[in-house]
SEDO-617111 format. One record per atom (N, C-alpha, C): residue number from 1; x, z, y. Coordinates in steps of 0.1 Angstrom, whole numbers, plus 5000, padded with zeros to 4 digits. Atoms other than C-alpha are relative to their C-alpha. Example, Ala and Ser with C-alpha at 12.3 -4.5 7.8 and 13.67 -1.06 7.14 Angstrom:
<atoms>
ATOM    i  east    up  north
ATOM    1  5009  5000   4988
ATOM    1  5123  5078   4955
ATOM    1  5009  5000   5012
ATOM    2  4991  5000   4989
ATOM    2  5137  5071   4989
ATOM    2  4992  5008   5011
</atoms>
This chain:
<atoms>
ATOM    i  east    up  north
ATOM    1  5000  4989   5010
ATOM    1  4830  4970   5164
ATOM    1  5014  5004   4996
ATOM    2  4987  4995   5005
ATOM    2  4858  4992   5151
ATOM    2  4999  5002   4985
ATOM    3  4999  4998   5015
ATOM    3  4869  4992   5115
ATOM    3  5012  5008   4997
ATOM    4  4988  4993   5005
ATOM    4  4893  5014   5096
ATOM    4  5005  4994   4988
ATOM    5  4993  5006   5012
ATOM    5  4917  4998   5072
ATOM    5  5009  5010   4993
ATOM    6  4991  4992   5008
ATOM    6  4934  5017   5044
ATOM    6  5008  4990   4991
ATOM    7  4992  5010   5006
ATOM    7  4963  4996   5031
ATOM    7  5010  5007   4991
ATOM    8  4990  4995   5009
ATOM    8  4984  5003   5000
ATOM    8  5010  4989   4997
ATOM    9  4990  5010   5003
ATOM    9  5017  4984   4996
ATOM    9  5009  5006   4989
ATOM   10  4993  4995   5011
ATOM   10  5035  4987   4963
ATOM   10  5010  4989   4996
ATOM   11  4990  5010   5005
ATOM   11  5066  4971   4947
ATOM   11  4994  4992   4989
ATOM   12  5005  5008   5011
ATOM   12  5058  4942   4924
ATOM   12  5004  5006   4987
ATOM   13  4997  4994   5013
ATOM   13  5056  4953   4888
ATOM   13  5012  4994   4993
ATOM   14  4988  5006   5007
ATOM   14  5084  4929   4877
ATOM   14  5013  5005   5006
ATOM   15  4987  4996   4993
ATOM   15  5109  4945   4901
ATOM   15  5002  5015   4997
ATOM   16  4996  4986   5002
ATOM   16  5128  4977   4896
ATOM   16  4995  5008   5013
ATOM   17  5004  4991   4989
ATOM   17  5116  5007   4918
ATOM   17  5010  5012   4999
ATOM   18  4990  4989   5001
ATOM   18  5147  5029   4924
ATOM   18  4994  5014   5004
ATOM   19  5006  4988   4995
ATOM   19  5126  5055   4943
ATOM   19  4991  5006   4988
ATOM   20  5008  4996   5011
ATOM   20  5101  5056   4914
ATOM   20  5008  5006   4988
ATOM   21  4992  4996   5011
ATOM   21  5128  5059   4889
ATOM   21  5006  5014   5003
ATOM   22  4994  4987   4996
ATOM   22  5144  5089   4908
ATOM   22  4989  5011   4999
ATOM   23  5011  4990   5001
ATOM   23  5110  5106   4910
ATOM   23  4997  5003   4985
ATOM   24  5003  4998   5015
ATOM   24  5104  5101   4872
ATOM   24  5011  5009   4994
ATOM   25  4990  4992   5005
ATOM   25  5138  5116   4865
ATOM   25  4999  5015   5005
ATOM   26  5002  4987   4994
ATOM   26  5130  5146   4888
ATOM   26  4989  5007   4992
ATOM   27  5011  4994   5008
ATOM   27  5098  5152   4868
ATOM   27  5005  5007   4988
ATOM   28  4994  4994   5012
ATOM   28  5118  5158   4837
ATOM   28  5007  5013   5003
ATOM   29  4993  4988   4996
ATOM   29  5140  5183   4856
ATOM   29  4991  5011   5004
ATOM   30  5009  4990   4996
ATOM   30  5109  5201   4868
ATOM   30  4991  5005   4988
ATOM   31  5008  4996   5012
ATOM   31  5096  5205   4832
ATOM   31  4987  4992   4998
ATOM   32  5012  5008   5001
ATOM   32  5071  5177   4835
ATOM   32  5003  4986   4993
ATOM   33  4996  5013   5007
ATOM   33  5084  5151   4809
ATOM   33  4988  4991   4997
ATOM   34  5012  5008   5003
ATOM   34  5048  5139   4804
ATOM   34  4998  4990   5011
ATOM   35  5002  5009   4988
ATOM   35  5049  5122   4838
ATOM   35  5012  4990   5000
ATOM   36  4990  5011   5000
ATOM   36  5067  5088   4837
ATOM   36  4994  4988   5007
ATOM   37  5005  5012   4994
ATOM   37  5064  5053   4851
ATOM   37  4996  5001   5014
ATOM   38  5003  4998   4986
ATOM   38  5063  5065   4887
ATOM   38  5004  4987   5008
ATOM   39  4997  5011   4990
ATOM   39  5061  5037   4914
ATOM   39  4997  5006   5013
ATOM   40  5002  4995   4987
ATOM   40  5065  5046   4950
ATOM   40  4998  4989   5010
ATOM   41  5004  5011   4990
ATOM   41  5049  5026   4978
ATOM   41  4997  5007   5013
ATOM   42  5004  4995   4986
ATOM   42  5034  5030   5013
ATOM   42  4985  4999   5001
ATOM   43  5014  5000   4997
ATOM   43  5000  5039   5025
ATOM   43  4999  4999   5015
ATOM   44  5001  5002   4985
ATOM   44  4990  5027   5060
ATOM   44  4986  5000   5004
ATOM   45  5014  5001   4994
ATOM   45  4958  5033   5080
ATOM   45  5001  4994   5014
ATOM   46  5000  5005   4986
ATOM   46  4949  5014   5111
ATOM   46  4986  4997   5004
ATOM   47  5013  5003   4995
ATOM   47  4920  5007   5133
ATOM   47  5000  4985   5005
ATOM   48  5001  5014   4996
ATOM   48  4908  4971   5140
ATOM   48  4987  4998   5008
ATOM   49  5011  5004   4992
ATOM   49  4886  4959   5168
ATOM   49  4997  4986   4996
ATOM   50  5004  5013   5003
ATOM   50  4866  4929   5157
ATOM   50  4985  4998   5001
ATOM   51  5014  5003   4998
ATOM   51  4832  4912   5161
ATOM   51  4992  5003   4987
ATOM   52  5007  4998   5012
ATOM   52  4824  4915   5124
ATOM   52  5010  5003   4989
ATOM   53  4991  4996   5011
ATOM   53  4839  4926   5090
ATOM   53  5009  4988   4996
ATOM   54  4992  5011   5004
ATOM   54  4851  4891   5082
ATOM   54  5012  4998   5009
ATOM   55  4989  5001   4990
ATOM   55  4871  4889   5114
ATOM   55  5010  5011   4999
ATOM   56  4991  4989   5002
ATOM   56  4885  4923   5108
ATOM   56  5009  4998   4987
ATOM   57  4992  5003   5012
ATOM   57  4896  4913   5073
ATOM   57  5011  4990   5003
ATOM   58  4990  5010   4996
ATOM   58  4914  4882   5087
ATOM   58  5011  5007   5008
ATOM   59  4989  4993   4993
ATOM   59  4933  4905   5111
ATOM   59  5008  5008   4992
ATOM   60  4992  4991   5009
ATOM   60  4943  4929   5084
ATOM   60  5009  4991   4991
ATOM   61  4992  5010   5008
ATOM   61  4954  4900   5062
ATOM   61  5012  4995   5008
ATOM   62  4989  5005   4992
ATOM   62  4975  4886   5090
ATOM   62  5011  5011   5002
ATOM   63  4990  4989   4998
ATOM   63  4991  4920   5097
ATOM   63  5008  5003   4988
ATOM   64  4993  4998   5012
ATOM   64  4999  4925   5061
ATOM   64  5010  4989   4997
ATOM   65  4991  5011   5003
ATOM   65  5014  4891   5056
ATOM   65  5011  4998   5009
ATOM   66  4989  5002   4990
ATOM   66  5034  4889   5088
ATOM   66  5008  5011   5003
ATOM   67  4992  4989   4995
ATOM   67  5046  4924   5093
ATOM   67  5001  5011   4989
ATOM   68  5000  4987   5008
ATOM   68  5036  4952   5069
ATOM   68  5005  4998   4986
ATOM   69  4996  5001   5014
ATOM   69  5044  4937   5035
ATOM   69  5010  4988   4998
ATOM   70  4991  5011   5004
ATOM   70  5073  4917   5021
ATOM   70  4996  4995   4987
ATOM   71  5006  5005   5012
ATOM   71  5055  4896   4996
ATOM   71  5009  4995   4990
ATOM   72  4990  5004   5010
ATOM   72  5087  4886   4979
ATOM   72  5002  5012   4990
ATOM   73  4997  4988   5008
ATOM   73  5091  4922   4967
ATOM   73  4988  5009   4998
ATOM   74  5011  4990   5000
ATOM   74  5057  4939   4973
ATOM   74  4987  4992   4999
ATOM   75  5013  5005   4999
ATOM   75  5020  4934   4970
ATOM   75  4992  5010   5007
ATOM   76  5008  4991   4992
ATOM   76  4992  4949   4990
ATOM   76  4985  4998   4996
ATOM   77  5015  5000   5001
ATOM   77  4955  4958   4987
ATOM   77  4995  5009   5011
ATOM   78  5006  4992   4989
ATOM   78  4932  4973   5013
ATOM   78  4985  5001   4998
ATOM   79  5014  4998   4999
ATOM   79  4898  4986   5019
ATOM   79  4997  5001   5015
ATOM   80  5004  5001   4986
ATOM   80  4879  4981   5052
ATOM   80  4986  5006   5002
ATOM   81  5013  4994   4998
ATOM   81  4850  5002   5065
ATOM   81  4998  5002   5015
ATOM   82  5003  4998   4986
ATOM   82  4832  5005   5098
ATOM   82  5004  5015   5004
ATOM   83  4996  4986   4995
ATOM   83  4845  5035   5119
ATOM   83  4987  5007   5004
ATOM   84  5011  4992   4996
ATOM   84  4820  5063   5124
ATOM   84  5001  5007   5013
</atoms>
């Protein structure tokens, strides 16, 4: 079976986010002072070949932990659905 994973990787809340801070500052310059607290992360999509959803989840977890996410500075969450 093929599955599609949608992964969001974001900086940990306790850490500063320089990109988010820069975007928040730019919002004020654009006349949008109501927008603040911006956090900038990554969105990754990938296809997974696996026998079942549980196996696909294990593969996505492994990819996130070993390559896609630096868990010292970031956290991740994902959704997984069968490909149509």
